[in-house]
C-alpha positions as CSV (number, residue, x, y, z in Angstrom):
1,X,29.8,15.1,-57.2
2,X,29.0,15.5,-53.5
3,X,30.9,17.7,-51.1
4,X,32.4,16.5,-47.8
5,X,29.3,17.1,-45.8
6,X,26.8,15.1,-47.9
7,X,25.1,13.7,-44.8
8,X,23.5,16.8,-43.3
9,X,22.1,16.3,-39.8
10,X,23.1,15.7,-36.3
11,X,26.1,13.4,-35.7
12,X,24.2,10.8,-33.8
13,X,21.8,9.8,-36.6
14,X,18.3,11.1,-35.7
15,X,17.0,14.6,-35.2
16,X,15.1,13.9,-31.9
17,X,15.8,11.9,-28.8
18,X,16.6,8.3,-29.5
19,X,14.9,5.5,-27.7
20,X,18.1,4.6,-25.8
21,X,19.1,8.2,-24.9
22,X,20.3,8.7,-21.3
23,X,17.5,11.3,-20.8
24,X,14.8,8.7,-21.7
25,X,16.4,6.1,-19.4
26,X,16.5,8.2,-16.2
27,X,20.2,8.9,-16.4
28,X,21.7,12.3,-15.8
29,X,24.9,14.0,-15.0
30,X,25.9,14.3,-11.4
31,X,29.2,14.6,-9.5
32,X,29.9,10.9,-10.0
33,X,29.1,10.7,-13.7
34,X,25.9,9.3,-15.1
35,X,23.6,8.4,-12.2
36,X,19.9,7.8,-11.4
37,X,18.1,9.3,-8.5
38,X,15.6,7.2,-6.6
39,X,12.9,9.3,-4.9
40,X,10.7,7.5,-2.4
41,X,8.2,7.9,0.4
42,X,7.6,5.5,3.2
43,X,5.3,4.9,6.1
44,X,6.2,5.1,9.8
45,X,7.5,1.5,9.8
46,X,10.0,2.3,7.0
47,X,8.0,0.4,4.3
48,X,8.2,2.0,0.8
49,X,4.8,3.4,-0.4
50,X,5.8,5.3,-3.6
51,X,8.8,5.4,-5.9
52,X,10.0,7.6,-8.7
53,X,13.1,7.7,-10.9
54,X,14.9,10.7,-12.3
55,X,18.2,11.5,-13.8
56,X,21.1,12.5,-11.4
57,X,20.8,16.2,-12.1
58,X,17.1,16.4,-11.4
59,X,15.9,18.2,-8.3
60,X,14.1,16.5,-5.5
61,X,11.2,18.9,-4.9
62,X,9.4,18.5,-8.2
63,X,8.9,14.8,-7.4
64,X,7.2,15.4,-4.0
65,X,3.6,16.0,-5.2
66,X,3.5,12.7,-7.0
67,X,5.0,10.8,-4.1
68,X,2.7,12.3,-1.6
69,X,-0.5,12.2,-3.6
70,X,-1.2,8.5,-3.1
71,X,-1.0,8.2,0.7
72,X,-1.3,11.6,2.3
73,X,-3.9,11.7,5.1
74,X,-5.2,14.2,7.6
75,X,-3.6,14.2,11.0
76,X,-0.2,12.7,10.0
77,X,3.2,14.3,10.0
78,X,5.2,14.4,6.8
79,X,8.9,14.4,7.4
80,X,11.3,15.4,4.7
81,X,14.7,17.0,4.4
82,X,15.5,20.5,3.2
83,X,15.4,19.6,-0.4
84,X,11.6,19.4,-0.2
85,X,11.2,22.8,1.3
86,X,9.0,24.6,-1.2
87,X,5.8,26.5,-0.9
88,X,3.8,24.2,-3.2
89,X,4.9,21.1,-1.3
90,X,3.9,22.7,2.1
91,X,0.6,23.8,0.6
92,X,-0.2,20.3,-0.6
93,X,0.5,18.9,2.8
94,X,-1.5,21.5,4.6
95,X,-4.4,21.1,2.1
96,X,-4.6,17.4,3.0
97,X,-4.8,18.3,6.7
98,X,-1.3,16.9,7.5
99,X,1.6,18.7,9.3
100,X,4.8,19.4,7.4
101,X,7.9,18.7,9.5
102,X,10.5,20.1,7.0
103,X,13.4,22.2,8.0
104,X,13.6,25.5,6.0
105,X,16.3,26.0,3.5
106,X,19.3,28.1,4.6
107,X,18.6,30.7,2.0
108,X,15.0,31.4,3.2
109,X,14.5,35.1,4.1
110,X,12.0,34.2,6.8
111,X,13.2,31.1,8.7
112,X,10.6,28.4,9.3
113,X,10.4,26.4,12.6
114,X,9.9,22.7,12.7
115,X,9.5,20.1,15.4
116,X,13.0,18.8,15.9
117,X,11.8,15.8,18.1
118,X,9.5,14.5,15.4
119,X,12.1,15.2,12.7
120,X,14.4,12.7,14.4
121,X,12.1,9.9,13.1
122,X,13.1,10.8,9.5
123,X,15.7,8.1,9.8
124,X,13.0,5.6,8.7
125,X,13.3,6.9,5.1
126,X,17.1,6.4,5.3
127,X,16.6,2.8,6.5
128,X,14.2,2.2,3.6
129,X,16.8,3.5,1.1
130,X,19.4,1.2,2.8
131,X,17.0,-1.8,2.5
132,X,16.8,-1.1,-1.3
133,X,20.5,-0.5,-1.7
134,X,21.6,-3.7,0.0
135,X,20.6,-5.4,-3.2
136,X,23.5,-5.1,-5.5
137,X,21.3,-4.7,-8.6
138,X,19.8,-1.6,-7.2
139,X,22.9,-0.1,-5.7
140,X,24.9,-0.4,-9.0
141,X,22.0,-0.2,-11.5
142,X,22.7,-3.2,-13.6
143,X,19.7,-2.6,-15.7
144,X,20.1,-0.6,-18.9
145,X,16.5,0.4,-19.2
146,X,14.8,2.6,-16.7
147,X,11.6,0.4,-16.8
148,X,13.6,-2.7,-15.8
149,X,15.4,-0.8,-13.0
150,X,12.1,0.6,-11.7
151,X,10.6,-2.9,-11.7
152,X,13.5,-4.2,-9.7
153,X,13.1,-1.5,-7.2
154,X,9.3,-2.2,-6.9
155,X,10.0,-5.9,-6.5
156,X,12.4,-5.2,-3.6
157,X,9.8,-2.8,-2.1
158,X,7.2,-5.6,-2.2
159,X,9.7,-7.9,-0.5
160,X,10.3,-5.5,2.3
161,X,6.5,-5.2,2.8
162,X,6.4,-9.0,3.0
163,X,9.6,-9.1,5.2
164,X,11.2,-11.9,3.2
């Protein structure tokens, strides 16, 4: 005769991550519940150059090297908000010969200066995000799978490049 706990194991079935787990689908806890973060970089005209998806609780800074690697060139200025203020991000930008226009975090011991006039042009990235989010499928994430959601975002990015 079996005892009450004849099915030993985790209550969800498997021992590892399931294929449909929130972690595998770029979903994570944030203030508003399960959310997805869209990380992107754009050019001076506000056209999206690179995209990345993470869960809502993920930090911004770890995504920066991948976003910058594809289109970072010498002589250009890289504008980013305080979330991207890290030594390794600044080092990658400097190594490429570009200029980092990133305000220092408030908790920095030695404050860093940045060009406030150039930093005003950072609104292009906000415009790019608004261009993506004006499509309801992106703003509310209708897609269950992260790959489908990412494909929708890429399709909209292409449409913004084509100006359709």
